[in-house]
C-alpha positions in Angstrom: 5.1 15.1 -11.7 2.8 12.2 -10.8 -0.4 13.2 -12.5 -2.7 11.0 -10.4 -1.1 12.1 -7.1 -1.2 15.7 -8.3 -5.0 15.4 -9.0 -5.7 13.8 -5.7 -3.6 16.4 -3.8 -5.6 19.2 -5.5 -8.8 17.5 -4.6 -7.8 17.2 -0.9 -6.8 20.8 -0.9 -10.1 21.8 -2.4 -11.9 19.9 0.4 -9.7 21.6 3.0 -10.6 25.0 1.6 -14.3 24.3 1.1 -15.1 22.4 4.3 -17.3 25.3 5.4 -19.8 24.5 2.6 -19.6 20.7 2.9 -22.4 19.0 4.9 -20.8 16.9 7.6 -17.9 19.4 8.0 -14.6 18.2 9.3 -16.0 14.8 10.3 -16.8 14.2 6.6 -13.6 15.5 5.0 -11.1 14.3 7.6 -11.7 10.7 6.8 -11.1 11.4 3.1 -7.8 13.1 4.0 -6.6 10.1 6.0 -7.7 7.5 3.4 -6.3 9.2 0.3 -3.1 11.0 1.4 -0.6 8.5 0.2 3.2 9.5 0.4 3.0 10.6 -3.3 0.0 12.8 -2.6 1.6 14.3 0.5 4.7 15.2 -1.6 2.5 17.0 -4.1 0.6 18.8 -1.3 3.8 20.2 0.1 4.3 22.1 -3.2 0.8 23.7 -3.2 -0.2 26.9 -1.5 -1.4 26.2 2.0 -0.6 22.5 1.3 1.9 22.3 4.2 -0.9 23.2 6.6 -3.1 20.4 5.3 -0.1 17.9 5.5 0.3 18.9 9.2 -3.4 18.5 9.8 -3.3 15.0 8.2 -0.3 14.0 10.4 -2.2 15.2 13.5 -5.2 13.1 12.5 -3.2 10.0 11.9 -1.3 10.4 15.2 -4.5 10.9 17.2 -3.5 14.4 18.3 -6.6 15.8 16.5 -10.0 14.1 16.7 -11.5 13.0 13.5 -14.3 15.6 13.7 -12.0 18.5 14.4 -8.9 20.5 13.3 -6.3 22.5 15.4 -7.2 26.2 15.4 -3.8 27.3 14.0 -4.3 25.0 10.9 -7.8 26.3 10.0 -8.0 27.4 6.3 -7.9 31.2 5.8 -6.4 31.6 9.2 -9.7 30.8 10.8 -11.2 34.0 9.5 -14.3 32.2 8.1 -15.3 30.7 11.5 -14.6 33.9 13.4 -16.6 36.1 11.1 -19.8 34.0 11.1 -19.6 33.3 14.8 -19.5 37.0 15.8 -22.3 38.4 13.6 -25.8 37.5 15.0 -29.1 37.9 13.1 -31.7 40.3 14.3 -35.4 39.3 14.4 -36.1 41.3 11.3 -33.2 39.6 9.5 -34.6 36.2 10.5 -38.0 37.2 9.1 -36.4 38.3 5.8 -34.2 35.2 5.6 -37.1 32.8 6.2 -39.3 34.5 3.6 -36.4 34.4 1.1 -35.7 30.7 1.7 -39.4 29.8 1.5 -39.9 31.6 -1.8 -36.7 30.4 -3.5 -36.9 28.9 -7.0 -34.1 26.7 -8.5 -33.0 29.0 -11.3 -30.8 32.0 -11.8 -33.5 34.4 -10.9 -34.0 32.6 -7.6 -30.3 32.9 -6.8 -30.3 36.6 -7.8 -33.3 37.2 -5.4 -31.6 35.5 -2.5 -28.4 37.4 -3.0 -30.3 40.7 -3.0 -31.6 40.2 0.5 -30.1 42.5 3.1 -29.4 39.7 5.5 -27.3 38.0 2.7 -25.5 41.1 1.6 -24.5 41.6 5.3 -22.0 38.8 5.0 -20.5 39.6 1.6 -18.7 36.7 -0.1 -19.1 34.6 3.0 -22.9 34.4 2.9 -23.1 30.7 2.2 -21.0 30.0 5.3 -22.7 32.5 7.5 -26.3 31.5 6.8 -25.5 27.8 7.1 -24.0 28.5 10.5 -26.9 30.6 11.6 -29.4 27.9 10.6 -28.1 25.7 13.4 -30.7 27.6 15.4 -33.4 26.8 12.8 -33.1 23.2 11.7 -36.5 23.4 10.0 -34.9 25.6 7.3 -31.7 23.6 6.8 -33.0 21.2 4.1 -34.4 24.2 2.1 -31.1 26.0 2.5 -29.2 22.9 1.2 -31.3 23.3 -2.1 -30.1 26.9 -2.4 -26.5 25.8 -1.8 -26.7 23.1 -4.4 -28.3 25.4 -6.9 -25.6 28.1 -6.4 -22.9 25.5 -6.8 -24.5 24.1 -9.9 -24.6 27.5 -11.7 -21.1 28.3 -10.5 -19.7 25.1 -11.9 -21.6 25.6 -15.2 -19.9 29.0 -15.6 -16.4 27.7 -14.7 -16.8 24.8 -17.0 -18.0 26.9 -19.9 -15.2 29.4 -19.4 -12.6 26.6 -19.3 -13.8 25.1 -22.6 -12.7 28.3 -24.4 -9.1 28.4 -23.1 -6.0 26.3 -23.6 -5.6 23.8 -20.7 -2.2 23.8 -18.9 -1.0 20.6 -17.2 -1.8 22.0 -13.7 -5.2 23.1 -14.8 -5.8 19.7 -16.3 -4.9 18.1 -12.9 -7.3 20.6 -11.2 -10.1 19.7 -13.6 -9.5 16.0 -13.0 -9.6 16.6 -9.2 -12.9 18.5 -9.6 -14.6 16.1 -11.9 -16.6 14.4 -9.0 -18.2 17.8 -8.4 -19.0 18.4 -12.1 -20.4 14.8 -12.2 -22.6 15.6 -9.2 -23.9 19.0 -10.2 -24.0 19.4 -14.0 -26.5 16.6 -14.5 -28.9 18.8 -12.5 -29.3 20.7 -15.8 -30.6 17.7 -17.6 -29.4 16.8 -21.1 -27.6 20.1 -21.4 -25.6 19.4 -18.3 -24.8 15.9 -19.4 -23.5 17.2 -22.7 -21.3 19.8 -21.0 -19.9 17.1 -18.8 -19.0 15.0 -21.8 -17.2 18.0 -23.3 -15.2 18.4 -20.1 -14.1 14.8 -20.3 -13.1 15.2 -23.9 -11.3 18.5 -23.1 -9.1 16.7 -20.6 -7.8 14.5 -23.4 -7.7 17.2 -26.1 -6.1 20.0 -23.9 -7.2 22.6 -26.4 -10.1 25.2 -26.6 -13.5 24.1 -27.8 -15.5 26.4 -30.1 -17.8 29.0 -28.3 -20.8 27.3 -29.9 -20.1 24.2 -27.9 -20.2 26.1 -24.5 -23.8 27.3 -24.2 -25.3 29.5 -21.6 -26.7 27.7 -18.5 -30.4 26.6 -18.8 -32.8 29.0 -17.1 -33.8 26.5 -14.5 -32.7 23.2 -12.8 
């Protein structure tokens, strides 16, 4: 296995699956696909779950069949269920009021995230709430910037938990490749926690080399605020 190609393939697959929470959408991630999908990376992609769909999408982009800001409907991740769900569930006036109030009162800490996720309008969409609300806010551009702060805060706390859990487990070769592919995200979000985040980031880098668990004392709880 080509470790570098494997890591890049996993990174591209992550972008493919997470396009719905990436600002810029397909226009942003498609250029990355075209630039980084070398023959070795394509071979690795074909061995990953849903990787063959991404390979076909990249081929369509390079041939010009698919515009650089789009994707063929049959190649949408999750069978297109994400897009269909958020497009068919409108918000009522009361839900808009609740959502705006929640966004305006948000604080960048775990309590702020808990408060947002307790809103009825958020619970309505289940696990797809980040996708659904971002789509809904196309009608309220005045709230988009504030929502982006909520998304970044959610992602930061999520990555902190994933990183902390990872440090306490043996690291397989495939998990190591995944961690390497995800390092740009960790490098983006963990420093939001200040010195504690920088220290955790350094432990992740060391963990890639050590490939063994780190003592629990070295994987602290996330700071209470960002």
